[in-house]
Every structure is written in C-alpha cells, then in structure tokens.
N, C-alpha and C positions, 0 to 999 in steps of 0.2 A: 172174185175181187179185181180189184181195179189198178188197171195199169201204174205202174208205179209211179210215171209221170205225171199222170190223171191225178191221182193222188197229192203230189207235189202241190200240184194248182189249186188243191180244194184248201189245202191247210192254209197256203199264202193269202186267199180269200177271207179266210174264218179269220185271220190274224189282224188283217187289214179291218175286217168289220168291228172287230175289237176294239181297235185304236179308234172307229170314226165315232162324235159325239149321237149321243140319244136324240133320235128326229122330235119326238111325239114324247110328251110326259108320262102318258101310259106305257104299261107294256105293248110292245110292238114285235111285229116278224119281218123280219129280214130275209128276200130267197136268195141263193147264188144261184144263177143259172149260167149255163155252158153255153157259149157264143159258137156258132159252126160257119167255117168257113167252106167257101167251095170246094180246096182241094180236098176236105175229111170226105165227101164224097166221090172222089177219084174209083173206089169199085163200081160202084153204079152210072159211071159217065167215062169208061175207057177208051170212046173215043174224039169228048170233048164236047162233044155237040150242045152238051144242055148248057156246059161253061160258054161256049156261045153265045149263046140265044141270050144268056143271061148279058152279056157282053153291049150286045144290042140292043138288050131294052134298057140299060142305062144310058148306052148314048143318043135313044130313043128320049128317054124320061128330059136329059140332062138338053137338048135341042127343045123341048117344049116350055121350058125355064126361063 
C-alpha cells in the first residue's frame, strides 16, 4: 500500500496528464515517474558525506561551464 501523501501526488499527476493536449495523433503512453532529491536518501547517508560529495561535484561542474 502506498503512503497517503504519495498516492495524493500520483492522483494529482494523473489529473494533470488528463488535462494536457494529446501530443500525437495516434495512441501514445505517458509515463509518470517519481523524482528523487538527496533528502530522500538520508537514511543511507546519516553523516551527510554523500550529500557533501554531490555538492562539491556540482560546484566543480559549474566552474567548468
């Protein structure tokens, strides 16, 4: 069983998809995917080391642009 808040988000996404115009003339499928944030993985990174490495990588990539 899905968490109530997750189910609410899924229902909202389905309502949004139903309102959007059909992108193709023929039958198509639209996938609804969940996006994750680093905070979603706090249980596997209790000391924040992974989040810190990600932040450093983002800073390095921004400097390269």
